[in-house]
C-alpha positions in Angstrom: -19.2 26.5 -37.4 -16.4 25.1 -34.9 -13.0 24.1 -36.4 -13.0 21.2 -34.1 -15.0 18.3 -32.8 -16.8 18.8 -29.4 -15.2 16.3 -27.3 -12.0 15.2 -28.7 -11.0 18.5 -30.4 -10.2 16.7 -33.8 -9.6 19.2 -36.4 -12.3 19.4 -39.3 -11.5 19.8 -43.0 -12.7 22.9 -44.2 -14.6 23.9 -47.3 -12.1 24.6 -50.1 -9.1 24.0 -47.7 -5.7 23.5 -49.3 -3.5 20.6 -48.2 -6.4 18.7 -46.8 -4.2 15.7 -45.9 -2.5 17.8 -43.1 -5.6 18.3 -41.1 -6.7 14.7 -41.8 -3.6 13.2 -40.4 -3.5 15.7 -37.3 -6.9 14.2 -36.6 -5.7 10.6 -37.0 -2.7 11.4 -34.8 -5.0 12.5 -32.0 -7.3 9.7 -32.3 -4.3 7.3 -32.2 -3.0 9.0 -29.0 -6.4 8.9 -27.2 -8.5 6.0 -28.3 -7.8 2.9 -26.0 -5.8 5.1 -23.8 -2.9 3.4 -22.0 0.1 5.2 -20.5 3.1 3.8 -19.3 3.3 5.7 -15.8 1.9 9.0 -14.1 4.6 9.8 -11.6 7.5 10.9 -13.8 8.3 14.5 -13.7 10.8 14.8 -16.5 10.6 13.3 -20.0 12.3 10.1 -20.7 15.6 10.7 -22.7 14.8 8.3 -25.6 10.9 7.7 -25.8 9.4 5.0 -28.0 7.5 6.3 -31.1 3.8 6.5 -29.5 4.9 6.5 -25.9 2.3 7.9 -23.7 2.8 9.3 -20.1 0.7 11.3 -17.5 3.3 13.9 -16.3 3.4 13.9 -12.5 3.4 17.0 -10.2 6.1 19.8 -10.9 6.8 18.3 -14.3 9.8 20.0 -16.0 11.5 20.2 -19.5 9.2 19.8 -22.3 6.5 18.8 -19.8 6.6 22.0 -17.8 3.0 23.0 -16.8 1.6 19.6 -18.3 0.8 18.0 -15.0 -2.0 15.6 -15.1 -2.1 15.9 -19.0 -1.2 13.2 -21.5 2.2 13.6 -22.9 2.4 11.7 -26.4 5.5 11.1 -28.3 4.9 11.5 -31.8 6.9 12.3 -34.9 10.0 13.3 -32.8 8.2 15.9 -30.5 5.9 15.6 -27.3 2.3 16.5 -27.9 0.0 17.3 -25.0 -3.5 16.1 -24.9 -5.9 17.7 -22.4 -8.0 14.9 -20.8 -11.8 15.6 -19.8 -13.6 14.4 -16.8 -14.7 10.7 -17.2 -11.7 9.6 -19.6 -10.2 6.3 -18.6 -6.5 5.5 -18.8 -4.7 2.1 -18.2 -1.4 2.8 -16.0 1.1 0.0 -17.3 3.4 0.5 -14.2 0.7 0.0 -11.9 -1.5 -2.4 -13.6 -4.8 -0.6 -12.8 -7.4 1.7 -14.3 -7.7 5.1 -13.6 -10.2 7.9 -14.4 -10.0 11.6 -14.9 -12.1 13.8 -12.3 -11.2 17.2 -14.0 -8.6 17.8 -11.3 -6.6 14.5 -10.9 -6.6 10.8 -12.0 -8.0 8.4 -9.4 -8.1 4.5 -9.4 -11.5 3.5 -10.7 -12.1 1.4 -7.4 -11.8 4.6 -5.3 -13.4 7.1 -7.6 -16.5 4.7 -8.2 -16.6 2.8 -4.9 -16.1 -0.7 -6.6 -15.2 -3.6 -4.3 -11.9 -5.0 -5.4 -10.4 -8.4 -5.2 -7.3 -7.4 -3.0 -6.0 -8.1 0.6 -6.7 -4.5 1.5 -8.8 -1.6 -0.3 -9.8 1.8 0.6 -13.6 2.2 0.8 -13.5 6.0 1.4 -10.8 8.8 0.5 -10.8 12.3 0.9 -8.7 14.7 -1.1 -5.7 14.9 1.0 -5.3 11.1 1.5 -7.4 10.4 4.5 -8.8 7.1 4.1 -11.0 4.2 5.8 -10.2 0.8 4.7 -10.9 -2.8 4.9 -8.4 -5.6 4.9 -7.8 -9.3 5.7 -4.4 -11.1 6.4 -4.4 -14.9 6.0 -1.8 -17.4 7.1 -1.6 -21.1 7.4 0.0 -22.4 10.8 1.7 -25.7 10.0 3.5 -28.2 12.2 1.6 -27.1 15.4 3.7 -27.9 18.4 3.7 -27.3 22.4 1.2 -25.5 24.4 0.5 -22.4 22.1 1.5 -21.2 18.7 1.7 -17.6 17.8 1.0 -16.4 14.1 3.5 -14.8 12.1 1.2 -12.2 10.7 0.0 -9.7 13.2 -3.0 -7.7 14.0 -1.5 -4.1 12.8 -1.1 -1.2 15.4 -4.2 0.9 15.2 -6.3 -1.6 13.3 -9.9 -2.0 14.4 -10.6 -5.8 14.5 -13.9 -7.2 13.3 -12.9 -11.0 14.1 -10.6 -13.8 13.3 -11.6 -16.9 11.5 -10.0 -20.3 11.4 -10.2 -23.6 9.7 -8.4 -26.7 10.5 -6.6 -27.8 7.3 -4.8 -30.9 8.6 -6.1 -32.8 11.9 -4.6 -31.3 15.1 -2.9 -33.8 17.0 -2.2 -34.0 20.7 -4.9 -31.7 21.8 -8.7 -32.4 22.3 -9.6 -28.8 21.0 -8.0 -25.4 20.8 -8.8 -21.9 21.4 -8.0 -19.0 19.1 -7.1 -15.5 20.7 -4.3 -13.6 21.6 -1.7 -13.3 24.6 -3.9 -12.9 27.9 -7.1 -13.6 26.0 -6.6 -17.0 24.6 -10.4 -17.4 23.3 -11.1 -14.1 22.2 -11.9 -15.2 18.9 -13.4 -18.6 19.8 -12.9 -21.5 22.3 -12.8 -25.4 22.1 -12.5 -25.4 18.4 -12.6 -28.4 16.5 -9.5 -30.6 15.6 -10.8 -32.7 12.7 -10.2 -31.6 9.1 -12.8 -29.0 8.0 -13.7 -27.7 11.4 -14.0 -23.9 11.2 -15.0 -20.8 13.2 -15.9 -17.3 12.3 -14.6 -15.5 15.7 -16.6 -12.1 15.4 -16.1 -9.6 18.1 -17.4 -6.2 18.8 -15.1 -4.0 16.7 -11.9 -3.6 19.0 -8.8 -1.2 18.5 -5.5 -2.7 18.7 -2.6 -0.3 19.7 0.2 -2.4 19.0 1.2 -5.1 16.3 -0.4 -8.4 17.8 0.0 -12.0 16.9 -3.1 -14.4 16.9 -2.3 -17.4 19.3 -3.6 -20.8 19.2 -3.7 -22.5 22.5 -4.2 -26.3 22.9 -6.5 -27.7 25.2 -6.4 -31.3 26.9 -2.7 -31.6 26.1 0.0 -30.0 23.9 0.2 -29.6 20.1 1.9 -32.4 18.3 0.9 -31.6 14.7 -1.6 -30.2 12.3 -2.3 -27.4 10.4 -4.8 -24.4 10.9 -5.4 -21.6 8.6 -6.5 -18.2 10.2 -7.6 -14.9 8.9 -7.8 -11.6 10.5 -10.5 -9.4 9.4 -10.0 -5.8 10.2 -10.7 -1.9 9.2 -8.0 0.7 8.8 -7.7 4.5 9.2 -5.4 6.5 7.1 -4.2 10.1 8.2 -4.5 12.9 5.8 -1.2 13.9 4.0 
């Protein structure tokens, strides 16, 4: 018969064992360190000087001191000493410093959204990632351009260098004044994402294009038709893909 449980390695109390409370308490310590796992961080290489009782960390690469050789393990401060807990593939841990859930793959800890392909509610998310950090991502940037004035207005947000743009959408938030319509595009291509767009509140357009790579940070430009802008507000959103190089 094994002396520990199969999955969590909790020690069994053996027949006719003396000081059964020692084994029982050891099992309770392990359960307290593993169940509902939440660690403070996962990038620290050296143990903190004054850890709180029950503090848990995932030591980062090249861990030193009491954590030497513990990279990727769980370091648990209990009864005045560090206890090492070896995670198994599939274990989940909440990283307090990052406010995200990670999963143990057996060789590393990955954000759940990456490991399981979940769609996250975020402005940018990696939909595919390789072991050395190469990634393909999807992203969206929004801005509301207010107090429109003049022949054209450039956005503060930019289409990022090396982004592959799918489109730019627009919605009139406050009635546009001074123009009969407006175009949405970039310098040199004023209607790239839509022409003669409505000036009334609620008018909208989803300006999709064939996926187009940009090789410089590029603002979106609204251009007035039939006059110059004299007020109003338009909300725009840039929809694009990203490519991340390997480390």
